[in-house]
Structures are given as structure tokens and as C-alpha cells.
mmCIF file of the C-alpha atoms, coordinates in Angstrom:
data_MODEL
# 
_entry.id   MODEL 
# 
loop_
_atom_site.group_PDB 
_atom_site.id 
_atom_site.type_symbol 
_atom_site.label_atom_id 
_atom_site.label_alt_id 
_atom_site.label_comp_id 
_atom_site.label_asym_id 
_atom_site.label_entity_id 
_atom_site.label_seq_id 
_atom_site.pdbx_PDB_ins_code 
_atom_site.Cartn_x 
_atom_site.Cartn_y 
_atom_site.Cartn_z 
_atom_site.occupancy 
_atom_site.B_iso_or_equiv 
_atom_site.pdbx_formal_charge 
_atom_site.auth_seq_id 
_atom_site.auth_comp_id 
_atom_site.auth_asym_id 
_atom_site.auth_atom_id 
_atom_site.pdbx_PDB_model_num 
ATOM 1  C CA . MET A 1 1  ? -40.539 -16.857 1.541   1.00 0.00 ? 1  MET A CA 1 
ATOM 2  C CA . ALA A 1 2  ? -43.925 -15.596 0.009   1.00 0.00 ? 2  ALA A CA 1 
ATOM 3  C CA . VAL A 1 3  ? -44.487 -16.342 -3.639  1.00 0.00 ? 3  VAL A CA 1 
ATOM 4  C CA . PRO A 1 4  ? -47.393 -15.187 -5.829  1.00 0.00 ? 4  PRO A CA 1 
ATOM 5  C CA . LYS A 1 5  ? -50.094 -17.643 -6.643  1.00 0.00 ? 5  LYS A CA 1 
ATOM 6  C CA . LYS A 1 6  ? -50.878 -16.529 -10.065 1.00 0.00 ? 6  LYS A CA 1 
ATOM 7  C CA . LYS A 1 7  ? -48.963 -14.497 -12.770 1.00 0.00 ? 7  LYS A CA 1 
ATOM 8  C CA . THR A 1 8  ? -49.823 -10.722 -12.643 1.00 0.00 ? 8  THR A CA 1 
ATOM 9  C CA . SER A 1 9  ? -50.773 -9.484  -16.109 1.00 0.00 ? 9  SER A CA 1 
ATOM 10 C CA . LYS A 1 10 ? -48.548 -6.989  -17.874 1.00 0.00 ? 10 LYS A CA 1 
ATOM 11 C CA . ALA A 1 11 ? -51.509 -4.281  -17.689 1.00 0.00 ? 11 ALA A CA 1 
ATOM 12 C CA . LYS A 1 12 ? -51.624 -4.572  -13.955 1.00 0.00 ? 12 LYS A CA 1 
ATOM 13 C CA . ARG A 1 13 ? -47.831 -4.318  -13.663 1.00 0.00 ? 13 ARG A CA 1 
ATOM 14 C CA . ASN A 1 14 ? -47.730 -1.363  -16.041 1.00 0.00 ? 14 ASN A CA 1 
ATOM 15 C CA . GLN A 1 15 ? -50.542 0.311   -14.101 1.00 0.00 ? 15 GLN A CA 1 
ATOM 16 C CA . ARG A 1 16 ? -48.704 0.021   -10.815 1.00 0.00 ? 16 ARG A CA 1 
ATOM 17 C CA . HIS A 1 17 ? -45.612 1.260   -12.547 1.00 0.00 ? 17 HIS A CA 1 
ATOM 18 C CA . ALA A 1 18 ? -47.471 4.459   -13.826 1.00 0.00 ? 18 ALA A CA 1 
ATOM 19 C CA . VAL A 1 19 ? -48.812 5.064   -10.391 1.00 0.00 ? 19 VAL A CA 1 
ATOM 20 C CA . TRP A 1 20 ? -45.469 4.989   -8.762  1.00 0.00 ? 20 TRP A CA 1 
ATOM 21 C CA . LYS A 1 21 ? -43.905 7.196   -11.447 1.00 0.00 ? 21 LYS A CA 1 
ATOM 22 C CA . ALA A 1 22 ? -46.735 9.756   -11.026 1.00 0.00 ? 22 ALA A CA 1 
ATOM 23 C CA . LYS A 1 23 ? -46.390 10.000  -7.289  1.00 0.00 ? 23 LYS A CA 1 
ATOM 24 C CA . ALA A 1 24 ? -42.745 10.858  -7.868  1.00 0.00 ? 24 ALA A CA 1 
ATOM 25 C CA . ALA A 1 25 ? -43.644 13.741  -10.355 1.00 0.00 ? 25 ALA A CA 1 
ATOM 26 C CA . ASP A 1 26 ? -46.211 14.989  -8.043  1.00 0.00 ? 26 ASP A CA 1 
ATOM 27 C CA . ALA A 1 27 ? -43.525 15.044  -5.017  1.00 0.00 ? 27 ALA A CA 1 
ATOM 28 C CA . ALA A 1 28 ? -41.134 16.980  -7.373  1.00 0.00 ? 28 ALA A CA 1 
ATOM 29 C CA . ASN A 1 29 ? -43.803 19.443  -8.390  1.00 0.00 ? 29 ASN A CA 1 
ATOM 30 C CA . ARG A 1 30 ? -44.852 19.996  -4.940  1.00 0.00 ? 30 ARG A CA 1 
ATOM 31 C CA . ALA A 1 31 ? -41.128 20.567  -3.745  1.00 0.00 ? 31 ALA A CA 1 
ATOM 32 C CA . MET A 1 32 ? -40.675 23.154  -6.490  1.00 0.00 ? 32 MET A CA 1 
ATOM 33 C CA . SER A 1 33 ? -43.782 24.987  -5.560  1.00 0.00 ? 33 SER A CA 1 
ATOM 34 C CA . ILE A 1 34 ? -42.693 25.052  -1.852  1.00 0.00 ? 34 ILE A CA 1 
ATOM 35 C CA . GLY A 1 35 ? -39.037 26.107  -2.834  1.00 0.00 ? 35 GLY A CA 1 
ATOM 36 C CA . LYS A 1 36 ? -40.579 28.976  -5.208  1.00 0.00 ? 36 LYS A CA 1 
ATOM 37 C CA . SER A 1 37 ? -42.817 30.366  -2.389  1.00 0.00 ? 37 SER A CA 1 
ATOM 38 C CA . VAL A 1 38 ? -39.741 30.390  0.100   1.00 0.00 ? 38 VAL A CA 1 
ATOM 39 C CA . LEU A 1 39 ? -37.907 32.289  -2.279  1.00 0.00 ? 39 LEU A CA 1 
ATOM 40 C CA . SER A 1 40 ? -40.519 34.843  -3.061  1.00 0.00 ? 40 SER A CA 1 
ATOM 41 C CA . GLY A 1 41 ? -41.440 35.249  0.572   1.00 0.00 ? 41 GLY A CA 1 
ATOM 42 C CA . ARG A 1 42 ? -45.017 34.156  0.365   1.00 0.00 ? 42 ARG A CA 1 
ATOM 43 C CA . ALA A 1 43 ? -44.554 30.755  2.131   1.00 0.00 ? 43 ALA A CA 1 
ATOM 44 C CA . GLN A 1 44 ? -47.174 30.490  4.928   1.00 0.00 ? 44 GLN A CA 1 
ATOM 45 C CA . GLY A 1 45 ? -47.739 26.637  5.416   1.00 0.00 ? 45 GLY A CA 1 
ATOM 46 C CA . PHE A 1 46 ? -44.617 25.601  7.219   1.00 0.00 ? 46 PHE A CA 1 
ATOM 47 C CA . VAL A 1 47 ? -41.806 27.000  9.467   1.00 0.00 ? 47 VAL A CA 1 
ATOM 48 C CA . TYR A 1 48 ? -38.308 27.039  8.032   1.00 0.00 ? 48 TYR A CA 1 
ATOM 49 C CA . PRO A 1 49 ? -35.063 28.560  9.479   1.00 0.00 ? 49 PRO A CA 1 
ATOM 50 C CA . VAL A 1 50 ? -34.094 32.072  8.380   1.00 0.00 ? 50 VAL A CA 1 
ATOM 51 C CA . ALA A 1 51 ? -30.492 32.978  8.390   1.00 0.00 ? 51 ALA A CA 1 
ATOM 52 C CA . GLU A 1 52 ? -29.771 36.217  10.118  1.00 0.00 ? 52 GLU A CA 1 
ATOM 53 C CA . SER A 1 53 ? -27.442 38.468  8.354   1.00 0.00 ? 53 SER A CA 1 
ATOM 54 C CA . GLU A 1 54 ? -24.448 40.119  10.179  1.00 0.00 ? 54 GLU A CA 1 
ATOM 55 C CA . ASP A 1 55 ? -25.190 43.463  8.848   1.00 0.00 ? 55 ASP A CA 1 
ATOM 56 C CA . ALA A 1 56 ? -28.499 43.518  10.723  1.00 0.00 ? 56 ALA A CA 1 
ATOM 57 C CA . GLU A 1 57 ? -26.705 42.717  14.187  1.00 0.00 ? 57 GLU A CA 1 
ATOM 58 C CA . SER A 1 58 ? -24.185 45.687  14.088  1.00 0.00 ? 58 SER A CA 1 
# 
């Protein structure tokens, strides 16, 4: 099993953790933005299924 050769400093550990948390926050913001654009009808960057209503078919 691989083991580290030297102890990692607290600063390096905290920096890695901050980057990891920032990625999660960025992904959440992007998902919220995509959701808002889908609901407003202005989505252009991707394809998503549109549920057809039964009233339109009659």
C-alpha cells in the first residue's frame, strides 16, 4: 500500500480542501443557472425532453 514520504503541511491540506469545496459551490451555481434558464424558456446550450400536454393533442 502506498504511503506518503513526508508529512503534508496544514496549509497544503487546507488549500486542497478549499479548492474541493469551491468546485462544489461552482457546480451548484451552474446547476441553478441551467435550471433557471430551462424554466424561463431561454435555454439554448443543451437538449432536454419536453413533456407534451394532452390538451394539445386533442
